[in-house]
N, C-alpha and C positions, 0 to 999 in steps of 0.2 A: 504494500500500500504506500501511498504518498507519505514521505517523512515530514511534511509540513503540518503544523497545527491547523486545525479547522477553525480555531477561534483566536481572537486577540488574547493577550496575556490575561489570565484569570486570577482571582483571589478567592480563598476559601472563607466563607462566612457561615453563620448559623441561622437557619430559618426560624422566624418568630411567629409570623401570622400573615394572612392574606386578606387585606381589607376589601379587595374586589378582585375580579377575574384577571385584571391586567397589572396588578401591583403586588409585590411581595416585600414585607418588611423583614430585614435580616440584621443580625449583630455582626459587625465587621470591625475588627481592630478596636473593640471596646465601645463602638458607637452604633446606634440604631440608624440604618440607612434604608432608603426606599429604592427598590429595583423594579424595572419593567419586567413583567411576566409575559414572555412571548408565546405562551400556550394557554388558550382560554379553557382547556379541558378541566374536568373536576379534579382528577389526580388525587382522590381521597386516600389512595393506598400509598402515596408518596410523600405528601406534604404534612409532616407532623412536626410540631415545635421541637427544636433541638437537633434536627437532621442537618447534615452538612450540605451547603450549597456553594456552587462555583459561580462567581459574578465577574462580569467584564465591564469595562468602562462604558457607560451609556451615553456619554456626551457626543460620541462620534455620530450617533444617529439623531442628534438634535432633539433628544427627549427631555422632558422635565425631570425625569428621575436620573440620579447620578450614575446608576448602574443598570445592567441588564442581566437577567438570570440566564445562565448557560446550561447548568445541570444540577441535579440533586442526587445525593448518595442513597443507594439502596443495596443491601447485601454486599457492602464494601466495594461497590462499583458505581461509576457515574452513569446516570440516566439523563441523556440530553433532552432538554425541554424545548429548545428552540426549534419550532416546527420547520422553518425554512432550511435548517441545517440538513434535514433529510434530503432535500433536493441536491445539495452539494455532495452529500454522501452517495446518492444514487449516481450522480455524474461521475464521481471517482470510481465507483464499482464498475460502471460501464466502460470507462477509459481503461481500467486494468483488466477488462474482460473477465470479471470475477463473478458474473451472474450466470450460473449454469443454464445453457440453452439460449442465452442472449449474447454469446461471445462475439457475434458478427455485427452487433448493433452498437452504433455510436451516436452521441448527441449531435444533431444537426442544427437545432434551434431550441430556444427556451421561451416560456410564456406564449404558447401558440394559441391563437384565437380560432375557434371553430364554432360558428354560429353565435349563440348567446353565451358560450362557455369559453373559458381559457384554461388550457391544460399545461402541465409543467414542462413537457419536452416533446419535440418531434425527433424521433430516431431515424437513422438511415443505415442500411446494410451495404455490403460490397456489391450487391446486385442492383443498387439504386432504389430498392423498395423502402417504404417509409412506415413508421408506426407511431401513433399518438400514445404518449405515456403519462399517466397520472401517478404521483408519488404520495404515499400516506405515511405519517409518522406514528408509530405504535409504542406507547409507554406503559401499557397495561399487560402485565405478565405474572405468571406464577412460577412454580418450581420447574416445570418443563414446557409449559404452553404460554402462548400470547394471544391476545384478542384485541380487536379494534371495532368500534371506538369505545371510549370510556364514558361518553355522553351522546345523546341523540344528535346525529349530523344530517340534517336535511340537505345541506350542500353536498356532502359526500354521496348520498343516495342519488341526487340529481346527476352528479358527475358519472357515476357508474351506469345509470340508465342511458345517459347520452352516449357514452362509449359503446354500450351494447347496440343501440340503434345505428350508430355509425358503422360498427363492425358488421351488422346484418346487411348493410348497404355496400359492403365491399372494402371498407377501410380496415387496416390492421390496427388493433388497439391493445393496450396493456395497462395493468395496474401493478405497482410495486410497493409493498409494505416494508418499511424499514423498521425493524424491531430492535429496540435499544436494550437488549439483554442477551448476553453471550450464552447463557445456559439453556435457552429455549430450544426445543426440538420440533415444535409444531405451532401452527397458526390457524385461527378460525375467526370469522366475523363474530362480534359480540352480540349474539342473538338474544341474550337476556335483556340487555338495555335498549338496543335498537334493532328490533326484528325487521323493520322496513329496510334498513341498510343491508342486513344479512340476507334477506330475500332477494334484494336487487343484485347483490354480489353472486349469490347462488345461481340466479337466472342468467347471469352474464357468462358463466363457465363455458358454454359451447362456443362462444363467440370471442371473448376477451381473454388474452393471455394473463393469468393472475399468478404473481410470484410473491414470495415473502423471504426476506433475508435478515438474519440476526447479525449484529455487529458487536465488536468490543474495542476498547481503547487502550493505548499505551499512555503513560504519564504525559501530561501536557496536551491532551486531546489530539494525539496522533492516531489516526485510524489504524487498527491492528487487523484482527481477523474478521472474516465475513463467511456466513454459512447459510446455504439454502434450507428453508424449513418445509417440512411436510404440511399439507393442507388436508386433513382428514375429513372430507365432506360427508362421509358416512355418519360421523358423530353429529354433525348439524342435522342431517336428515332424520336421525333417530331422536334427537333431543330438542330440536328447535320449534316444536309445535306450541300452540297457545294453551299450555297447561303446565302445572308444576307447583312450586311452593313460593312463599313470599314472606317478607318482613315488613310490617306496616309500623310507622313511627308516629307517635303522638306526644304532645307536651301538655302536662297539667300545670297551670300557673300557680294555683294555691291549693293547700290541703283541702280535701272535700270528702264527703260521704255520698255515694251514689247508689241508686237502685239499679241493679244489672239484671233486668228481666227476672226469670225464675231462679237465678242464682242468688237473689236477695241483695241486701245492702253490703257494700264493701267500702273500706277506707282507701283513699288514694292520696299518697303524699305528692307534694309539688315536685316535679321533675320530669324525666323522660321515660316513655314506655315503648317497648317493642313487642308487637303481637306477631306470632308465627301462625300462618294459615296455609291452606292449599286449595287448589282448584284443578281438577283433572282436565277440565275444559273451560274455556272462557276466563283465562287468568287475567287478561287485561281488563275485562269488564268487572271482574270481582274486585280488583284493586281500585278501579275508578269508583265503584259503588262505595267502598270503604271511605274514600275521600269526601264524598258528598254528605251534606247535613240533612237535606230533605229526602226522606225515604221511610219506608215502613220498617219499624223495629223488628228485627228477626234474630240476628246474632248478638252475642254478648258485646262484641265490638261496637255495634250500632249505638248502644246506650252510652258507652264511654265516649264515643266520638262527639256526642252532643255537648259534652262539657270540656273537651280538649282541643288543642290546636293540631291540625293535620300537618305533619312534617315530611310527608312523602312515603314512598315504599320502594323496596328492592326486590324485584322478581328473580326467581331462579327457574328457568324453563327446563323441565326434565320429565321423563317417563317414570323415573324412580319414585318410590314412596318415601320422601325425605322429611315430611313434616315433623315427626316426632324426634328424629335425630337432629334436625335443625333446632328444634325447641330445646333439646338437651344441651347443644353447643352454646346457645344464647344464655341458658340458665347458668352455665359455668362462669360466665363473665358478668352476670347481673348482680345487683346489690339486693334484690328481693323479687318476689313474685306475688301475684294475686291468685290465691288458692281457687282452683276449679275453673278459672276463666278460660273459655275456649277449648276446654279439654273434656267435654261431656261424652265424646265418642271415642276416647282412647284411654290408656292407662297412665298418661302423664299427669303430674300434679297441677300443671298450669301451662298455658301457652301465651301468657302475658307477663312481661318481665320489666322490672324497675331499674332505672339507671339515674344516679344523681346528676351526671353530666351527659352531654349529648353523645350517644354511643358511636355514631358514624365518624366522630373525630378522634376516636381511640384506636391506637395501633393494633391492639389485641383483637378488637372487633373487626377491623378491616382484614386482618389475617385470617380470622375465622370465616368471614364471608368469602374471601378469595379461595379458601379450601373447597367450599361448596360450589362456587361459580366456575373455577378454572381447574384446580388441582384434582378434583373428583373425576374429571373427564379422562384422566390418565388410566383409570381402571377400565373404562370402555375401550380405550385404544389397545389394551393388552388382550382383550377377548378375541 
């Protein structure tokens, strides 16, 4: 790989907080500084107070922030957060003929406009043939697998659909995912969070050349190794339907006592609550119903929802019966539970758990969620 650094000289700081999608506050050389966040994704599994961040001087880009975030540390390796860096990485991999199957393709132009869309590259091979290429940056990964995106991307879905239409009309098109984790072995679209993007990418397979490459870095952000990843579409076909389990999040502002249907009255402390549920079919509709206030009271959750703030939900699409094992995993992290809540049809003591602090901001909670969302799929791959 190229021996030159991909970034301007960087300094190591400590992440403190993220006041909005585009700003990170960090501790650098004993002072709190504001840095531009060049990635608007959620990155809940990466951004925890106290983790190491690499910052570059932000004044060159004429920003109001003094620095720009380059990467964050996870598992003792830097995960590059600057999304545009993936384009530079892709160009370098193509120049070095390091993408298996694409050794004869080189960059002919960048920022190529095609109709209402603009794609990252136009490639050309030795025969004079061309290929439109879109590059995506993937920072969501587990022990062996990676998934994209970490939040709903309407723009990404639109890009993929347009490439598919162009390919059906004779244009050669490709999508390259740059995965910022050296240990990964496989890649899939993140069908839990964005089933629309996953369906678009799956539908593109007969027409669009889809590749995923993992990368690693030498000190100083010098690109080191690159590896082609498997894309086990059979796992998506097995697991990606609209059914599975979920965690719904509520916040109770003040201590209260509530009547929970036939369960009777229960005491609720001020704080955060995680409810674990399932829906063999209609997972999206079930989660949407939980979020609404106006509805016929049916489940225990419906009664609590009337007195609590809706904080969202995390679905896990699967054919496996995971509700009770997920409830057990949440219980191990929680500070308490509401006896009998949501557990009338199983042997669990409860499916509603109390947290004094917001669970989604806790590293242990995100690690648990990642095991169910990504790492669990390794068992299916081994079958």
